[in-house]
N, C-alpha and C positions, 0 to 999 in steps of 0.2 A: 585512559578513562576512570582514574581513579578521582575526578575533579567531583564538586559538588553538582546535582543535577542541574541543568542549564535550562533556563525558561527561554522561550520564544523572543524574537525582536520586540515584541510588542508588549512583552512584557504580562504576557496570560498564562493563564494557569492551563494544565494540560487538558484533553478532554473529558468530558465528563466530571471535572471540579467546577466548570463554568454553569451559570444559571442559564437556562435558556430564554432566548431573547425574541424570538419568533412569536405570532400570537398564537399560532397551532401547536405551539410546543407548551406555552405558558397556560391552554386551555385542555392539555391531556390529560390530566389527571381530575378532571371535573366535569370532562362531557359527560354524558348519558350513558354512552355505550360504556366506558370504562367504570363507572359506578354500578354498573347493572352486572359487567363482569367481577368485580369483586366482590360484589353481595353473593351472585351467584358462585364463585369459590367457597366463600364463607358458609354458605347452606350445604353442599355438597360433605365439607370436610369435617363439619358439625355433624352430621348425618352418617357420613363412616366412622368417626370414634363412638357416637352413640351406640352403634350396632356392634365395634369391637367390643366396647365394653360389656355391652350385655350378653355378646357370643362369650365371653372370657368370665363373667359371671354365672353363665349356665354349665362351662367345664369345671369351675370349683364346687357348685354348689350338687352335681349329681352324683358325686361319692356318697352325701349325704342321705340319711333318711328323709328327710326334705325333697333333696332330687328323687329319690326311690318314687315316694307318692304326687309329685310333679309328671314326674315321667310315666306314671298310669296313667293319669289323669288326661297326658296330650294322649295317648293310646289310646284311649277311650273317644276323647273329642273328633280325631282323624279316623277312624276304625272305618266309619261308615259315610266319609267326607269322601270328594272326590281323588283327593292324595293315598288315601288307605295307610295303612300303619305304617310300609315301610317308606312310601312319601313323604309323612309326618316325620318321621327320624329323619331323611334326607334333608329336609325343610329346617329341621332345629338344629341338626349339626353340621350341617355343611350348607344351606342355606346363607347364612349369615356371610361366609368367605366369598359367595357367588353374586350376594349383593354389593359388596363393600369393592368386589373386581367391576362388578357393571358400573357403580358410580365412580370410579376411576378411572374410566374410560372418558365420563365427561368431564370429569378434572381436568384430563390431561389433553382434553379439546380445545378446553378453555385456556389454559397454560401455552399451548403449543402457538395460540397467536400474540404472545406477548415474547417477540424477537428484539425488543430495542432494553437497554437497560435505559433505568434513569438515573440524575444526578443526586448526588446527597445533598440536603442543605449544609447550609455553613455551618448553623449554630447547631446542627445532630452530631457533630465529630464527639466520638468521644476520648478521652483521656488514656482508659484502658480499654482492652477490645472485650468485648464481650464471650464467655465460654458458651462453646458450642456443644451442646448435650452430645449429639450425634459423636463427636470428633474426636470429643477431648477424651483421653487415655487416662485411666485409672489406673490398670494392671499392666505390667509391662514384663513381658518375662517369664511369665507361670505358666501352667500347661497348657493354657488354651491362648498364649499368644498374647497381644498386643489387645487388651479388653476396651474399648472405649465408655462413656457412662450410660450410654444409651442402651450398648450391649450386655451390661452388667444389670441391668435394669431387667431385664429381658431373661438373663438366664436366671436371677433369684426367683421372678416370678416364675418359670418352667420349673426349676428343682423344688421351687416351693410348693406347687400344683402335685408334682409327684408325691413327695412327702405329706400331703393334705391326705393324696386319697389314698395313700399306702396305709395311714393310720385309719382313716374310716374304713376302709375292706375291711383292714387287721378286725377292727372291733364287732362289726358285723359277721366276720367268719368266728371268731368265738363265740358269738351269742348264738350262729346255728349248731356250732357244735355243743352246746349244752342239750339238745335234745339226743343228743347220742349217751349222755350223762358218762363223758369222758373225765376221770379224775385229772387232778396236775399233775402225778406220778405219769399217767398215761399218758397225755399231753407231751413231757419231756419226753417218753421216749419215743415215741410216735418221729419227735423233731431229731433227736439223735440218730435213730435209725434210717430216717430218710438223708440226712447229713452224710451218714457211713457207707449207703447204698450208693452214695454220687463218687465214694473215692478218695475224699478230702480225708488228710490226716491229723487235722485238729478235730477229726469228731472224735476220735479214739479216747481224748481227754475228756472231753465233753460227756461221752459213756461211761467213763469211770468217775466221775464225778455224781451224777445222777442213779447211778448204779444199785447203789445203796436205797434210792425210794422207790426201784420197782422190781424187788427180788421175787417179790410173790407171782412178775409176768402182767399181761393182758389178758383180759376176757373177750369174747366176742365185739362188745360193746366196743373194745379199745381198737379192734383192727376195723371193724368198720368206721371207728372216727377218723382213724389217721387214712384211710382212704380217701374221705370227706373233707379229709383239711387240704391233702396232696390237690384234689381236684379243683376245690374251690380257690384254695391258692392262686392256682396255675391260670384260673378262670380272670381272677380280680387283676392278674399281670395284663392278662391278655386285653382288658378292658383299655388299661392306661397305654398299653402300646398302641390301641388304634386310634387313640386321641393322641400320639405321637404321632403315629403316622400320616394323620388329618394335615401336619404341620411339615411332615418331609420331603414332600416333592416340589411345598414352593419355593425355596432358595433356587431351583435350579432349573426351573424355566425362565431360559434367558431372554426371553422379550416380555416375560412377565410385565402386567400394567401394577400391577403389585409394589413389584422395586422399584418401578420408576417414578410410581406414587411419592415412596419414602425417599426417593435417590441416594438408592444402594445399589451399586454396581454390581452383576451377578457373579464378577470374580472376588469382591468381599463377600459376596451371599454365600459361596462355596461353602465357607467354614461352615456358618450355622448349617448347612446339610450334613457336614460331618458329624456335627455335634449328634444332633436329631438322630442320625444314621446309629451313633454308638450305644446312644439308649435307646432307643426301638430295637435294636438286634438282640441289648443284652437282657429288656423284657420279654420277648416272644423267646428265645433262648432259656429263658427261666421256667415261661408258660410251658414250653415243652416237656423240658426234666422233670417238671413236677408232675404231669400226667405221666409220663415215664417212671416216674416213680410209684404213682398212684398206683397204674395196671399192673407191674410189676408186684404191687404187695396183694392183687387180687388174683396172680396166676395167669393174668389173660394179655401180656403183651404183646405178642406175634398179633394175635387177633384182633385187639382194639387198632395197632400200626396200621394194618390194612384193612381196615374197614374203611368200607366207602357207602355210605346213605344216601338214598335217592332225597330225602328231605331232613335237614337239621345238618346238624354239624358231621364231615366227611373228614376223616383223620388222614385218611390216606392223601389228599389232595392239601393238607396239613403241614405232613411229612417233605411231601415235594417242595412247599415253599419256603418251609423253614431250612430246606437244605440249601435252595438258591439265594436266600438270602445270607444262608453263612459264609458260602463260597463269594459273593460280594462281599460281605464282612472281612474275611481273610484276606482277600488280596488286594484290600483299600486300605491296608495297615500299614503304615509308613515304610518299615522296612522291604516290604514287598513290593510297594509302589514305586521307590526307589532302585531295587533290583530289576524291576520290568513291568515300565508303565504301561507296555500293548497289553499285558498278562492283566493288569486290571482295570485297564480301557474295555475291553472285549469281554470280561468275566461281568463286567458290569451290566451289559444288554440283559442279562439273564433277569433285570429287573421285570420286565415283559413276566417272566414264568413265575417271578415271586405275587406279581401283583393278581395275575390268574388264578393261579390256584389260589390264591389267598382266599380271594371271591368265592370260588368255589367251596373252600373250607368251611369257610362262616356264614354263608349264605348271603343273598341280597339285603335280608333286616339289618343284621348287625355292620357288612361291609358297606352301607349307605353312610355309614358316622364317619369315614376317612375318604367318600368319594368325590367330596369339593375340591381337596387339594390336586387328589389325583386328576380329576376331570381338567381339572386348568393346566396341568403339566402337560398332559396327552393334547389338548387344544393349540398350546405351545408348540410341541411336537410337530403337531400335524401342519401347522403355517410355517413353521423353518423348514420343513420339507418340502412344501409347495415353492420356498424362496430359494431353495438350493436344486431343483431343478434346473433354473434360470443358467444359462454361463453370460460369460461375460468376455470380451476381448483383450488379450495381452499387447499391450500398446506397445511397451518397449522393457528392455531388460538392462539391466548395466551391473557388471561384476568388479568390486572394487580389490584392489592387491589385500586387502586385509581381511579377506573372507567374506564380506558382506555384499548381497545382492539386492538392489532397488529394483523392483517389480512394481510396473504403472501399470494397474487395468483400466477400462473401461468402468465409468460409476452408472448402474441402474438409475435413471430418470426418480426412481421410486426412493432411493437409499436417501438419507439424509442422516449427516453425523458432523461431529463437532472436533475440534484438534485433540479432545480427551477418550476419544473412540477408539477400537480398537474391530477388528471383522476376522470371520473365518472363511479361511482358504482351501477349497479343493481343487487340485489340480488332477484331472481324471487318467493322464498318460503316465503319472506317477504314482498316483495308487487309488482307489474305488474308494475306499473307506477312511482314508487319514485326513480329517479336518485339524488345521492347524491355527491357532489366534496369533494374529500379529497387529499390534499399535501402528495405527496410520501415523504418517510422516510428512504427511500432505496436508496443508488447510484448506476448509473445502472453499474459500475463497481464490485458492487458486486454479479453478477451471470447473465448468460446472459438469464436465464429463469424464472426468476420469478421479481415481483414486490411489495413493501411492503407500509402500509399504517397504520398511527394511527389514530386510530379511540375513540373519547369522547363520552361518553355515557351520551345524553342530551335530545334525543324525545323518540317519541313511535319507530320509526324506528332501532334505536341502542338499545334501551332496549329491543326488541326482539331478535337484534343478541346477546345481550349478553347472554341472558336467554337461546338460543338455546346452546350455549358454555358450558355454566355454568352446565346444567343440565344433557349433557353427556359426560362431561370431569373430570378429578380428577387434584387435586393439584399435581404441577412439584415439587419432592423433590430435584429436581438440581438446581431448581429456590430459590436464597436468598432473594426474596420478597413473596415466594410463590405462586407465580401466577398460573393461570390455563390455561394447553396446549393443544391443540390437533394436531394431524398431518393429513395428506392425509389418513391415513390407517383407521381413525375413521369413523365411519358410518355416523357423522353429516356432515365432510366433503364431501363425496361422494355424501350426499342427498343436498347440498347446491349449487344450480345452479345460477353462477354469471357473469356479461359481464361487460366489460370496454370500456369506450368511452373517447377516450381521444389521445395521453396527450395534455394538454393546457399548457399556461402559457408562459413565456419569451422564445425566439428560444435561444439566445444568455446566455452562460454561466456566468451570470457577477463575479458570486463567483471568479471567476479564474482569474480575471484579476486585483485586486486591489493587493497589499501586504499588507494590515493591513485591517480584517474585525472586525464590530463593529456589533453582533448581539445582538438582544434585542425579548425578547419572555416571553409570560405570558400564564402560561397552558399548554393545547395540541397546543398554536402556535409555541412548541418547535419542532415539526414535520418536517416541512423544515428545519431547521438547523441541525437536526438530519443527514438529506440526506449530506448536505455542509458537516458536519462533515467526514462522511462517504467517500465522493470524496475525499476530500484534503489527509485523509488518504491512501486510495486507491492508489490515484496520486503519493505521495510522496514514497511510497512503492515500486510502479512500475515503477519510475524514468519516470512518463507522466508529459507533462508540465503542471506546476501548481504556479501560481505567489505566492502565498499567504502565509507569512512568519510570520506573527502572528498576532491571534482570537481571540477577547475577545467576550466571550459568555454570557450576563445577561440575566438569568432566573426567573422569578417572580412568585410562586406558593402558593397556599394556605395551603396546606398540605405537610407535608416532606416526606409521601409517595409517593408523584407523582414523587421523586427524582429517583425511582426506575426505571423510561423509559429510563434512561440513559444503562440501563443493555443492549439496542437491540439493541448497538452497539458491534460488534463483535471483539475483539481486538487480537484472536489469527492470523491474516495475518501480524500482523504490525512487523516491524524488528528495531533493537537496536537504528540505529541513526536516527529515523523520528524525533526525538527532538532536534538532530542538526541543523535541517532544521526548525522547528515549533515551535513557542512558543506559547499555549495554553492556556486561561486563564480562566477559568470560578467563575463566581459569582452568587449564588442564593439566591434570597430572599423569605423566609417562613413568608408570612401573616398573617396567621390566628391560628398561633399556639403562645402562648406565651412565649415556653420552649422549640422548635423542638428538637426532642432527636436525637443526633448526634449518637447515637448508632445504629442505622436502617442501616449506609451506613457500619458498622464495616464487614459482611458477606461479603463484595467486596474484602475485605485483603484478606479473604480467599482461593479466585478463585484462580485455580492454571493457572499460567501463566510463559512464559518464565521468567529469571530474567532480561533480556534486556526490556520487560516489565513493570516492576517496575514503574520507574517514572510514567506512563500512569494511574496505578494503584494507584499510590500513590493519584496522581491530582484528581483523580475521587471522592478517599476517604476524601481527604481533603479539599475539596470544602469550600468556604468561605461562611454561611450562615451567614443571618442577620437576626437578631430576630427583630419582630416586635409585639408587643401586640396587642391585637386583640380591638378594639374599640366596 
């Protein structure tokens, strides 16, 4: 398979590189319906961008004096309207993101009808590929991991907003302190005393430096000023934290139309939630500390903490909300999460306590600033709950000797996925609370009524699943690997109650948009690539649009017995001319065996198949296995 890409006998280019020849295809891009769809999508995208830019401008203007005056005018304008003050703030702060979500639904409806890929024009080929802003990595190996150009722009804008807000809020704080006639010496004494109260060791050195400036102490104005400074600073930090909270829940709404709009899969967007979570909890924690310092200086710490007012700010509710947030924050740190993932998972359900008591703490007027993102998350959670209540049948289960289980489930009619998707699976006989994500290993063209996943046995949940299959099934005599199989008629399949949530992942089938694919996998990471291979085979076999013409698969496995997973690809449907349009090359690295037995692949040669499929069978049985002695 090292030869150059073979053209077909007629010398034709691969599918999608050919120009359309039928009249319908020639008119596809010029008919009225297509043009209207293009115009509608352009209008929707432009409108969403305009709303987003206006929203960002509002966030940047808000901390300034101009923002303060405009904010007061907006409240006067909406006070006697249908919305009222609270509704006006909700419309101003959360309305834009809600409007973008509604427009995104309309945009996705238009895009969903475009299931075909159009061929490129011959004169549009480029010598050099264009850099993709969304995926081009600019930072590798930093504290944030791999950061693309678009992500870096977002981080810079977000950090810039926080610094911008801190600067203007600090200027306004100092202006307010002038009403207390606080001298510079008294101001620094207050800061030093507050830091010393927090127990930071370096505050002693600060105190020694400024001690000569404050030998005569502070008077009554200085004490009142220090208290006002603490509370005012805590209030400003809480305002910035609320704006961060408005974005916090957006990246983890798995079915979010916003993520689908910008084509960021939820598994990638989760790290945005992590970044925002650290910043939000840091701001809220400082908010609480500054208020505690102020109350301590007043000598009313306990009374203030336990205070719960019927109107205004309820401090006890804030303490409960912050406590729940701190528990989630600490258990989400990487060392804790690696030590006990379930502890992180279950304590994160305290987000309900966090949000409810935050709303009780600040009231509807202030909470409305962050309500938009929280509402979209709760809507997504409700829809996911409705989907997860439905059960699916376990069509078949197969346990390979390498410790991998292939689970085939019946597919709900409404579930549409592609080869890059993944789903969450719950089996109620194993656990009512645990949902586990698995990449699909089947192509949507494999069948309209089923979906398959490959599951590596690595933990308690997967151990229970494998044990149930092994104890109620027998070895499959027709399988060259001696795998254990059960079908839907077995007692176990009838006793298993499975639920599926999803699909999630990339909306666009990127694997169909490139002529050359390099797929690199390790162990069970081969699962999504099995789906890609199946999808490409099906499309070539059925004459569907499919751009890949050469695929290199590099697969590293610990033991040679894992190679048996390749048998999950059904070869019976393939035609003889597939390899006239596709050059497939597979390299497998066995890393934990000094002398991997190639004879294990021999049974695949004896599988009955059409003579036309022998090239593919030879490919699977003459894989390049690189031997590496275990250290």
